[in-house]
Structures are given as C-alpha cells and as structure tokens.
C-alpha positions in Angstrom: 0.0 0.0 0.0 1.4 3.4 -1.0 1.7 6.4 1.3 -1.2 8.1 -0.6 -3.4 5.1 -0.1 -2.8 5.1 3.6 -3.9 8.7 3.9 -7.6 9.4 4.4 -9.7 10.6 1.6 -10.4 14.4 2.3 -14.1 13.7 2.7 -13.5 10.8 5.1 -11.0 12.9 7.1 -13.6 15.6 7.6 -16.2 13.1 8.6 -13.8 11.4 11.0 -12.8 14.7 12.5 -16.4 15.7 13.1 -17.2 12.3 14.7 -14.3 12.8 17.1 -15.5 16.3 18.0 -19.0 15.1 18.5 -18.0 12.3 20.8 -15.2 14.0 22.8 -16.4 17.6 22.9 -20.1 18.1 22.0 -21.6 15.1 23.8 -19.5 15.9 26.9 -20.7 19.5 27.0 -24.3 19.4 25.9 -25.5 22.0 28.4 -22.9 24.5 27.1 -23.8 23.9 23.4 -27.5 24.3 24.3 -26.7 27.7 25.8 -24.8 28.6 22.7 -27.8 27.7 20.5 -29.6 30.6 22.2 -27.0 33.3 22.1 -23.3 34.0 22.1 -21.4 36.3 24.4 -17.7 36.1 23.5 -15.2 37.8 25.8 -12.7 38.3 22.9 -12.6 39.3 19.3 -9.4 37.9 17.8 -7.7 38.9 14.6 -5.1 36.3 13.5 -3.3 35.0 10.5 -4.9 32.3 8.3 -1.7 30.2 8.5 -2.7 26.6 9.2 0.0 26.3 12.0 -1.4 29.1 14.2 -5.0 28.5 15.1 -5.7 30.8 18.1 -8.4 28.5 19.4 -5.8 25.8 19.7 -2.8 27.7 21.3 -5.0 29.9 23.5 -7.3 27.1 24.5 -10.5 28.9 23.6 -13.7 27.0 24.0 -16.7 27.4 21.7 -18.4 30.8 22.4 -15.3 32.5 23.9 -13.7 34.2 20.9 -15.2 35.8 17.8 -12.4 35.3 15.3 -11.3 36.8 12.0 -8.4 35.3 10.1 -6.7 36.6 7.0 -3.2 36.9 5.5 -0.9 38.2 8.2 -3.8 39.0 10.5 -3.9 42.6 9.2 -6.5 45.2 9.9 -6.8 48.1 7.4 -7.7 51.6 8.5 -11.3 52.7 8.3 -12.3 53.6 4.8 -15.6 55.4 4.0 -15.5 53.8 0.6 -15.6 50.4 2.4 -12.9 48.8 0.2 -12.2 46.2 2.9 -15.8 45.9 4.2 -15.3 42.2 5.2 -13.0 43.2 8.1 -15.1 46.3 8.9 -18.4 44.3 9.0 -16.9 41.6 11.4 -15.5 44.4 13.6 -18.7 46.3 13.7 -20.7 43.1 14.5 -18.3 42.3 17.4 -18.2 45.8 18.8 -21.8 47.0 18.3 -23.8 43.8 18.4 -21.9 41.4 20.5 -20.3 44.2 22.6 -17.0 42.4 23.1 -14.8 43.9 25.8 -11.4 42.8 24.3 -10.0 42.9 20.8 -6.8 40.9 20.3 -4.5 41.2 17.3 -2.0 38.4 17.0 1.1 38.1 14.8 3.2 35.0 14.6 6.6 33.6 13.7 7.5 32.5 10.2 4.6 34.5 8.7 4.5 34.1 4.9 2.5 37.3 4.5 5.0 39.4 6.5 7.9 37.8 4.6 6.1 38.8 1.4 5.7 42.3 2.6 9.3 42.6 3.7 10.4 41.2 0.3 8.6 43.8 -1.9 11.1 45.9 -3.8 10.8 49.7 -3.2 10.8 50.7 -6.8 8.8 47.8 -8.1 6.3 48.8 -10.7 4.9 45.4 -11.9 2.7 43.2 -9.8 3.1 39.5 -9.9 0.0 38.3 -8.0 -3.7 39.1 -8.0 -4.5 39.9 -4.4 -1.7 39.2 -1.9 0.6 42.1 -2.6 -2.2 44.7 -2.4 -3.4 43.2 0.9 -0.1 42.9 2.7 0.7 46.5 1.7 -1.8 47.5 4.5 1.4 46.9 6.6 3.6 49.1 4.4 4.4 51.7 7.1 5.4 48.9 9.5 7.6 47.5 6.8 9.3 50.9 6.3 9.8 51.4 10.0 11.5 48.0 10.3 13.6 48.6 7.1 14.8 51.9 8.5 15.7 50.6 12.0 16.7 47.0 11.2 17.6 47.1 7.5 21.1 45.7 8.1 19.8 42.5 9.8 19.1 39.3 7.9 15.7 39.1 6.3 14.5 36.6 8.9 15.2 38.9 11.7 13.6 41.8 9.9 10.5 39.7 9.5 10.4 38.9 13.2 10.4 42.7 14.0 7.8 43.3 11.3 5.5 40.6 12.7 5.2 42.7 15.9 5.3 46.1 14.2 2.4 45.0 11.9 0.4 44.1 15.0 0.9 47.5 16.5 -0.1 49.1 13.2 -3.3 47.1 13.1 -4.0 48.2 16.7 -3.6 51.8 15.6 -5.8 51.2 12.6 -8.6 49.8 14.9 -8.8 53.3 16.5 -9.8 54.8 13.1 -13.2 53.0 13.1 -15.9 55.4 14.5 -17.7 52.7 16.5 -14.4 51.6 18.0 -13.6 55.2 19.0 -16.9 55.5 20.7 -16.4 52.6 23.0 -12.7 53.4 23.7 -13.8 56.8 24.9 -16.2 55.1 27.3 -13.3 52.8 28.5 -15.4 49.7 27.8 -13.0 48.2 25.3 -9.4 47.0 25.6 -7.1 46.6 22.6 -4.4 43.9 23.0 -1.5 42.9 20.9 0.1 39.5 20.8 2.9 37.5 19.1 2.9 33.7 18.9 6.3 32.0 18.2 5.1 28.5 17.3 8.7 27.3 16.8 9.7 28.1 20.5 6.1 27.8 21.7 6.3 31.3 23.2 3.5 33.8 23.5 4.0 37.6 24.1 1.1 39.9 24.9 0.8 43.6 25.5 -1.9 46.2 25.9 -2.2 49.0 23.2 -2.1 52.6 24.4 -5.4 54.2 23.9 -4.8 57.4 21.8 -8.5 58.2 21.3 
C-alpha cells in the first residue's frame, strides 16, 4: 500500500474529525452547546493569520463561544475607509463591537509568517505586480515595513520579519482606532485593545496592551 493510499480521503477525514469532535467535545458539553444555541457572548474578538499552523483557538485554549475570530493573510487590519474597500474586516469588527459588545480585541502576529515575509520582500521601486490579491493586501502593513527597514535594515531578512511581525500588530491596533464605532467605546473605557505574538517554533506567546490614543 502506498503512502497516498494510507492517507484518508479528504471527505473521510472531515467526517472522522467531526465524529471525534461530537464524541469528545459536544456530547460531553451538551449544556454549554444548548446555551450557545440561544446566544453568544464572547469575551474576545481575535484577529489572527490564516496560517494553518497558528489556530488561536488551539494555542490559546479557547472554548466554543469564547472568541469571535477573523483570520486573514498576516492578520492585518486596514484603517477605516468610508469607501468600504475592505468591508469584510469592517463588518466583522462592527458586529463584534456593536452587536456582541466584546470587551477585548486581540490582534495576534506569529513567527515564520509568509504574509509578512512577502511584505518585507517587496522591492521599493517595483512597478509590476506578480500576483492578483496578496501584494495589495499585505501593503496594508507598508508603514510597519518601512519602519523596520529603517531601523533594522542591516539585519538578515528573517530577523527583519520577526520585527515586522510585531510592528504590523501595532499598526493594526492603531488602525482599529480609526473606526468610528471603536472610537466611541474606547472613549467610554469599555473596550481593551491587546497585541500578541505567537512564536510557534519556540512555543512562546508575548502579549501587550495597546495605548489608547482616542
């Protein structure tokens, strides 16, 4: 039997995974899931990277109903735009803040982030674009990239990326404060903005609170 034959068919893997969840999680927490069927009241909203190695529910041990989560390339948050160019992020943010009334928004970067490496690898005078969506998206972090290039430009690219992973988190935290509905709750001191960085190679997690500049 070949290696490929030994691997589960994708559909079978999904079915098996769900069966395990149902037996080990759902059936052992029926009361909790019945409560969640009526409403959700998450303590956190989490922005994180879509990278398959860094699921925040896994490394932060979130249980169902605890975290309203948005994942995208590099976990970036664009600034508020009245033209609503990035309305997917804005809609999720508005729902969490205005409807769910979350009390904590956490933005998490991580080690070995491909999106950040792509951002740091963009050539300054580049005029042609080689991809459809990725470059435009990661350029949300352009000012963080420039900050790192200016201060750590003599370091190897891998070290620059590590610095940018954290700088991009701080930029996203700053961008959060440009959303009108976020500003409103920050002024009332009913919302906390938190930055984090997960190094999955060393299994280390760093966390810090953003300074409220509203």
